[in-house]
N, C-alpha and C positions, 0 to 999 in steps of 0.2 A: 522868174524875175532876175534882173541883173543887179549886182551890188552897186552902191553909190561909188562915185569916183574916189580913189585913194592913191596915195604915193607909196610905191613899193621900195622896200629896202632889203638888201641881202648881205648882212654883215658876215665877216669871215672869222670873227673871234667873239668869245663871251664878253670881253671888255667892250668891244664895239657895239654889241647888241645891247648891253646894259646902258651904255652911253646914249644910244638912240631912245631907249625907254625913258631915260631921265630927261632927254631933250624934248620929247613930244608928250610925255605924261599920259593923261587920260585919253588923248586923241590917238593913241597907238594901241595896236593889238599884235600879239605874238602869234605867228603861224608856225606850227610844228608839223602835224600831219594834215590838219585842216578838216578833220572829220566832223567837228562841231562848229568851228568858226565859219567855214565857207557856207554851209547851209544857213546859218544865222545872218550872214551878210547878204545872201541872195534873197532872203525874206525881209530884208531891211530891218531886222531886229537888232543888228549890230551895224554901225556905220562909222568905222574908224577912218580917220583921215590919213593914217599911216599904218601900213602892214609891215611887220618886221619878220622876215622869213629866216628861220634858223638852219635851213638845210645845208648851208655852206660853212657853218661854224664847225671847225675841226674838233674831233674828239667826242662829240656828243652822240655819235652813232656806234660806239664801241661797247663791247661786253668783255670784261677782264676779271679773272680770278686773282685774288691777292690773299694768300693764306687761307683763312676760314671765311673769307668774305668774297662776294661777287659784286663788282661795281658795274652798273648799267647806266649808260649815258641817256640823258633825257630825250634824245631824238631817235633812240632805237625803236624800230617798228615792231608791231605785234608779230608780224611774220618772222622777223629775226629772233624775237624772244622764243617763239614756238619751235624754231629749228636749231637754236643755239646748242652746240655740243657742250659748251662750258656750263650752261644752265642745266641741261639734261643730266650732266654728271654731278654737279655740285649743288644745285638748287632746283630740282625738277618741278617743284610746285609752280614756279613762275611760268615755265614752259607749258605745263598742263593747263594753266589758267588762260594763257594767251591763245591756245588752240581754240578755246570756246568763244572768243570774241568775234562778233559779227560774221562776215563772210570773208572769202579770200581777198577780195578787193579792198575791204576795210582794213584787213590785217596788213596788206601791202603798203598802205598809206598811213594809217593811224600810228601814233607813237605813245610810248609809255608815259612820257612827260605830259603830253597833251591830255591824255586820259586822266591822269592823276590830278592835274591842276583844275580840270573841268569839274571834277568831284561829283559826277552824276551818281545819285544814290543807288542806281541799279547797274552801275558798271561792274565789270568782273574783277579787274586788277586790284581795286582797293581791298577786296576780301583777302587776297594773298599777301598784300602789303601789311595789313594789320596783323594777320596771323604770324608773319615772319618778323614783326616789329622792325620793318625796314627803316633805314635812316636816309632822309632826303636832304640833299645839299642844295641850298638856294644861294645863287650869286646875285649880288646887288652892290650897293655902296660898300657893304661888308658882306662877307660870306658867313652863312649860318647853317646849322643842321637841325632839322625837325624830325622827330620820330613819327611814323605813320599814325600812331594812336592819337597824336595831336594835330595832324595835318588836315584831317577831314573835319571841318567845323560844322557844316550844315549842308543841306541839299544845294548843290552847285556852288558851294563856298568852301574854299580851302584856306590854309594859313599863309599862303603866299601873299606878299605885300606888293604894292605898286612899285615898279622899278626892279623887280626881282625875276629871275629865271630859275626853273628847276633844271639843274645841270647834271645831277648824279643821284642814283638810287642804289644804296648799299644793302644787300640782303645776305643773311648768314648761310653758310653751307649747311645742308641738312642730309639726312639719310634718304633712302629711296621710298620710305613709307609715307607717300604724299598723294593727295588727290584733290581735284576741284570738280564739283558737280553742281549743275544749276538746272532750274526749270525756266526756259526762255519764254518771254512773251512771243507769241507766234507771229505777230506783225513786225516787231522791231528787233527781236533777238536779245534785247536786254533782259537781265535776270529778274524774274519774279522773286526768286531766292537763289543765291549762289553761296556755296560753302567751300572754303579752302581749308585743308587739313594737312598738318605735318606731325607725324608721330615718331617718338623714339621708343622702340620696343626692345624688350629682353625676352626673346621667345614670344609667348603670347601675353606677357605682362607689359603694361604700359608704364614706361618710366616718365614720360612727359607727353603732353599734347598741346598743339597750337592750332586754334580754330578761329577763322575769320568768316564773318557772315555779311553778305551784301543783299540789297534788294528788299529788305524787310523794314528797316528803319530809314531815317533821313540821312544817315551816314553808315558806312560799314563799321562793324564793331567786333570786338573780341568776345568769344563765348567763354568767358573765364570760369563761369560756374560749371560748365560741361567739362572743361579742362581739369578742374579740381576733382570732379566726380570720376573721371577716367584714371587719374594718376594713381598708380599702385595697384590697379585692378588687373585681373586676368581678363582679357577682352574676348568676348563672344557676342553673339547677336543679342542675347538677353541683357548683358551688362551695358552694352552700348546703347540699347533702346532706353534703358533706365536712366543712364547718364544724360541722354539727349533731352529728357523732360526738363532738365534744369535750364535750357536755353531761354525759356519764357522769362526768367529773371534777369537775363542779360540784354533783352531787346530794347527797353526804354520806349520811346514814342514810336508807334508802328505807323507806317504809311497807310493812309486810308484812301483807297482809290477804287470805288465801287465798280467802275467800268472794267478794271483789270484784276481786282482782288481785294476783298474786304480785309480789315485788320485781323479779324479772327482767322481768315483763310491764310494770310501770310504767316501768322504765328504758328499755325499748324504745319505749314510748309517748312518753316525753320526747323521744327522738331524732326520732321520726316527726312529732310535733306542733310541735317547734321548726322543722323543715323546712317544714312546711305554713304555719305562721304567718309565717315570714319571707317566703316566696313570696307569701302573701296581702298582706303589708304592701307588697311591691314592686308589687303590682297585677297579678301574673301568675296 
């Protein structure tokens, strides 16, 4: 099916894009990679009168290291995340997560900003963002920064307000003990469960752990109980498995989808994949 007629806009600056959003309000949609918006428009589930394409806006497709932080523009593609030398060196978890997204065609077009704003509860990148406590910069009438833990409000609902654009994602530099593992839905590739892990180790001893989980609840969440159970422990298969049991207390509301996985099944997957991801991050 073809989308309804719309007027196309290609601003060249954030200011111009925000101005167009303010001018057209609810009748406008932002096009970043188009992996979600275009299918919705073709199915006539979204019928914007104005489409604002961000691909000509300067600076939104850059990845830059600044001290102990890596700044990622909102229009950086998943493919660019996956292959970025800056990320592989300074924050490998983001690159590892991006590799797991969709297929090569999706990675070539889809963008980090589009994915995060869409807030699909089974998307991959939110797990890494909450694990890293990424800071998301939103440009609108005023610029503001929202932490990843507060950005994902509910399924398909983020903290972005009308008239705002996600322009930058700041992630901290980490060590190399990171991993992202998921069980993909065989039809869609989305995560039945996905676990992002960043460890700080002193030999085999865990100094700190950051763990984000997606695909289980209606938003990605931080497995804080598991992190606390791992901290200060000498890590091996037994201690990791024991700590992973605590994830049940972090989940909250579990997605109930009998066609793809019951709540009990997803809860068990969370425990299994937290274990596997932590072991992978250790290098075992």
